[in-house]
C-alpha positions, -999 to 999 in steps of 0.1 A, spaced: -398 360 -362 -364 344 -367 -338 343 -339 -303 344 -355 -280 315 -348 -250 321 -326 -217 312 -342 -205 299 -309 -233 275 -301 -245 246 -323 -274 223 -319 -256 197 -298 -238 213 -269 -226 200 -236 -204 216 -210 -179 203 -185 -182 215 -150 -167 250 -144 -132 249 -129 -130 253 -91 -115 286 -81 -87 286 -55 -93 302 -21 -80 338 -24 -61 357 2 -79 378 27 -51 404 28 -62 441 23 -71 447 -14 -93 470 -34 -130 463 -32 -139 435 -55 -163 442 -84 -198 427 -82 -202 397 -105 -240 402 -108 -255 420 -138 -258 458 -137 -296 455 -143 -299 431 -113 -283 457 -90 -311 482 -98 -340 462 -86 -346 439 -56 -311 438 -43 -284 461 -28 -246 458 -25 -229 451 7 -192 445 9 -190 435 -27 -217 409 -29 -254 414 -37 -279 411 -9 -317 406 -13 -335 438 -3 -359 417 18 -331 413 43 -324 441 69 -288 446 81 -301 468 109 -324 442 123 -312 423 154 -337 394 151 -326 363 132 -333 362 95 -333 331 74 -307 335 46 -296 314 16 -260 322 7 -245 315 -28 -207 310 -28 -184 309 -58 -179 272 -55 -186 243 -31 -152 244 -14 -160 278 2 -192 267 19 -172 255 49 -167 291 59 -201 289 75 -183 271 104 -167 305 112 -201 319 123 -210 318 160 -247 309 154 -270 281 164 -281 273 128 -260 271 97 -257 243 72 -239 239 39 -254 220 9 -235 190 -4 -235 193 -42 -243 230 -47 -222 261 -36 -250 272 -13 -255 275 25 -286 281 46 -284 299 80 -303 321 105 -284 353 110 -289 387 127 -286 417 104 -250 425 114 -239 390 103 -257 394 70 -233 422 61 -204 402 75 -211 372 52 -217 395 22 -182 408 27 -166 374 25 -146 371 -7 -162 339 -20 -198 351 -15 -217 361 -46 -253 366 -33 -271 366 0 -308 358 -4 -337 357 20 -354 324 24 -385 337 6 -416 318 0 -424 303 -34 -459 301 -50 -474 270 -66 -486 278 -101 -520 262 -102 -575 137 -212 -572 160 -241 -538 175 -233 -524 143 -248 -543 148 -280 -535 185 -282 -498 179 -279 -499 148 -301 -486 127 -272 -513 102 -279 -499 97 -314 -464 92 -300 -477 66 -275 -494 48 -304 -464 51 -327 -484 69 -354 -460 80 -382 -430 69 -361 -406 39 -361 -422 26 -329 -444 38 -300 -428 57 -271 -442 59 -236 -412 71 -216 -399 38 -203 -363 48 -207 -367 81 -189 -367 93 -153 -384 125 -143 -382 143 -109 -410 165 -97 -404 192 -70 -438 200 -56 -462 198 -27 -458 160 -26 -475 129 -41 -503 105 -32 -478 76 -33 -505 50 -31 -526 63 -60 -531 33 -84 -521 54 -114 -488 66 -98 -476 38 -75 -463 16 -104 -440 43 -117 -430 59 -84 -393 51 -78 -387 75 -48 -409 97 -27 -386 120 -8 -399 141 21 -380 168 39 -374 154 74 -370 175 106 -356 210 110 -321 212 96 -293 223 119 -256 219 121 -250 182 115 -225 158 99 -252 139 79 -259 159 46 -291 140 38 -323 160 47 -345 138 25 -361 105 34 -378 81 10 -412 74 25 -422 50 -3 -460 51 -10 -470 74 19 -492 103 9 -469 134 12 -492 158 -6 -512 182 16 -533 198 -12 -531 176 -43 -510 199 -64 -480 176 -68 -502 145 -73 -519 163 -102 -486 174 -117 -471 139 -114 -501 123 -131 -498 147 -161 -463 134 -166 -464 97 -158 -498 86 -146 -506 51 -160 -544 58 -165 -552 24 -150 -583 37 -132 -597 53 -163 -589 26 -189 -561 48 -202 -584 79 -208 -565 100 -182 -530 86 -187 -501 110 -185 -479 121 -214 -454 94 -207 -473 66 -188 -442 43 -184 -418 69 -171 -400 66 -138 -411 92 -113 -393 107 -83 -410 132 -60 -394 158 -38 -421 170 -14 -417 205 -1 -451 202 17 -478 228 11 -456 259 13 -423 256 -5 -395 281 3 -364 288 -17 -341 269 8 -361 237 5 -364 237 -33 -326 243 -36 -321 216 -11 -341 193 -33 -319 201 -63 -288 196 -41 -299 161 -31 -310 153 -66 -276 163 -80 -257 145 -53 -275 113 -61 -270 118 -98 -232 122 -93 -232 91 -70 -250 70 -97 -280 64 -74 -304 75 -101 -302 88 -137 -327 117 -140 -332 135 -172 -359 161 -164 -371 181 -134 -406 195 -134 -411 227 -114 -446 242 -111 -438 271 -88 -422 305 -88 -410 333 -66 -439 358 -71 -412 384 -76 -424 392 -111 -410 419 -133 -375 417 -120 -345 411 -143 -330 376 -144 -305 372 -115 -279 345 -123 -268 343 -86 -303 336 -73 -299 303 -54 -324 284 -75 -309 298 -108 -276 285 -96 -291 251 -87 -307 247 -122 -274 256 -138 -256 229 -119 -283 204 -128 -280 214 -164 -243 206 -162 -252 172 -150 -273 166 -181 -307 175 -165 -333 196 -182 -354 218 -159 -389 228 -170 -406 257 -152 -442 271 -152 -444 306 -166 -465 318 -137 -501 329 -133 -497 366 -133 -511 374 -168 -524 388 -189 -499 417 -184 -465 415 -201 -434 415 -180 -448 390 -155 -427 359 -163 -415 336 -136 -379 346 -126 -368 310 -131 -383 306 -165 -359 334 -177 -328 312 -174 -316 303 -209 -309 267 -200 -345 262 -186 -377 256 -207 -404 280 -195 -440 270 -203 -470 292 -208 -506 279 -208 -534 278 -232 -572 275 -226 -595 247 -238 -598 265 -272 -560 267 -277 -558 305 -271 -533 319 -246 -549 316 -212 -557 349 -196 -538 339 -164 -506 328 -182 -476 350 -175 -460 368 -204 -425 380 -211 -413 414 -222 -425 429 -255 -397 439 -278 -407 476 -282 -377 494 -269 -393 502 -236 -372 478 -215 -335 470 -211 -345 433 -205 -363 422 -237 -340 395 -251 -355 366 -270 -322 351 -282 -316 320 -262 -283 312 -277 -267 345 -269 -280 344 -233 -268 309 -229 -233 317 -240 -231 347 -217 -244 328 -187 -219 300 -194 -191 326 -194 -205 341 -162 -204 307 -144 -169 302 -157 -159 333 -138 -163 362 -162 -177 392 -143 -211 403 -156 -200 438 -163 -175 424 -187 -201 405 -206 -216 423 -236 -251 411 -239 -280 395 -220 -279 368 -194 -316 359 -194 -344 353 -219 -376 373 -216 -401 351 -233 -417 317 -228 -401 287 -245 -434 270 -255 -470 266 -244 -493 237 -237 -528 232 -223 -531 246 -188 -569 251 -184 -592 223 -171 -565 196 -173 -577 162 -159 -551 143 -140 -546 122 -108 -560 133 -75 -570 117 -43 -607 121 -32 -599 144 -3 -572 164 -18 -579 201 -14 -580 207 -52 -607 180 -55 -627 193 -25 -628 228 -40 -635 216 -76 -655 183 -73 -662 166 -106 -674 131 -95 -642 113 -104 -627 90 -77 -591 91 -87 -589 122 -109 -597 159 -110 -596 191 -130 -571 219 -124 -559 250 -142 -528 270 -143 -493 270 -158 -487 245 -130 -506 221 -153 -490 231 -186 -455 227 -171 -458 189 -163 -476 183 -196 -446 197 -213 -422 178 -190 -440 146 -200 -436 155 -237 -399 161 -231 -397 126 -216 -411 112 -249 -383 130 -268 -357 116 -245 -373 81 -248 -371 81 -286 -335 94 -286 -323 68 -260 -342 39 -277 -330 47 -312 -296 62 -306 -285 44 -274 -278 75 -253 -296 105 -237 -293 137 -257 -279 169 -241 -306 190 -224 -303 219 -248 -309 194 -277 -343 185 -263 -352 221 -253 -343 234 -288 -361 206 -306 -393 212 -286 -390 249 -295 -382 242 -332 -411 219 -337 -437 239 -318 -466 254 -337 -464 292 -336 -495 296 -357 -519 274 -338 -540 303 -326 -542 340 -335 -536 351 -299 -500 338 -300 -471 362 -295 -435 356 -287 -438 369 -252 -468 347 -244 -460 313 -261 -424 317 -273 -419 293 -302 -455 281 -300 -477 252 -289 -459 219 -282 -460 193 -310 -443 163 -295 -449 141 -324 -428 163 -346 -401 166 -319 -400 128 -315 -396 123 -353 -364 145 -351 -352 126 -321 -356 93 -338 -335 105 -367 -309 121 -343 -316 155 -360 -319 178 -330 -324 215 -335 -297 240 -329 -304 264 -301 -299 294 -323 -323 284 -350 -357 289 -336 -388 306 -350 -409 324 -324 -444 336 -327 -450 370 -344 -460 400 -324 -470 435 -332 -450 447 -303 -417 433 -316 -391 452 -336 
């Protein structure tokens, strides 16, 4: 199936930061229109005072509720100081605040002119060898058919996950920072909530350690057999402990972006193997994490997200994989078929309002939305309701510590490695492949490509005919072929976002 190219979006596209809106008068005026999409208002949210509010919040409840507040821009976050509450803090790089409010103040905040969305601090779900061969990463590492070998040495990847076994011999050489959330945040002058704990084991269950190894494990304890996709890449971990919540993952993005702007690091990719569990809902551009990934995108950072483990039904795709600037990754089994657990997007059979597969159209519309155009004035989709690509996600061997929970539950006799399955595994495999594309571009062309260049090239070179089970909603453009993507990166011939073949499907129009 051919997705038509948008006339307004070429293959190499970068955006300047959206202009900062001035503070507007609080004098009496007509009710302001909601900036969120009409479809978003129908499910999971309600309007209060002009902003959208997560329906998990209760304005009638006197008890304190944890909320994450999305403002129009960062300069308005200081309005949190107006609240007479014990706990309220504004993020540094993102237009987001985090507070504990009674129900009456939830509506008060929603009525503030600069507020776009008030979210609950909902919990997120972690989405739980031959992966290198299947994606052709082993050929890239060997330089087969290429100008030279690539192993990720020019690239820096961040992982937001449960933590990392910082002393693991396969991970320690590449670990540049191991940030752990410190203390309980409150009103404070110091914006840093993250402390680099170096090689301390911050992982309570092994999930993040396994994901990090799929990206950049050296394979030193297996003579290279279980090396990651990009074994020379720089790694940074943001540990959210065993149970990530939306406030902490957004805080990780906030810290990452702040450091990027300050020149403290130069990260190209963020791997995210988690989701909200709120499957089936339309893409909500003002969700705090969708706002965070957009700001990261504007800083030149590609976010890669797991599709989720709510398959085989359609319409189960991770909310954050629906963002057009994000690469969503489905999972295949050991035979290359779509894994039963891998979440699917919407079929294009006319049964849904949200069934867009055109990334270029959604990207343009979302860019306009973030530039201040109200959603009800945008003619077309804001989200993309298919996976981007797929990679192996069943029985993936990667780094683990002996007593990590994953290893205890699934013992396999390996001292430093273990098997795990889920789109949590296919996501870092693909993030590692993206690192090889970046590495080739930087090595051969002297600069990092734009995130959409890498995303589009991974889609354009994916194999949509690898297995008969493939459909657009399940694997998007197909199975990752990083060797083909690196060949294009070497030549500086990146794909255009609007020129992507996606897998065929009987359910499509």
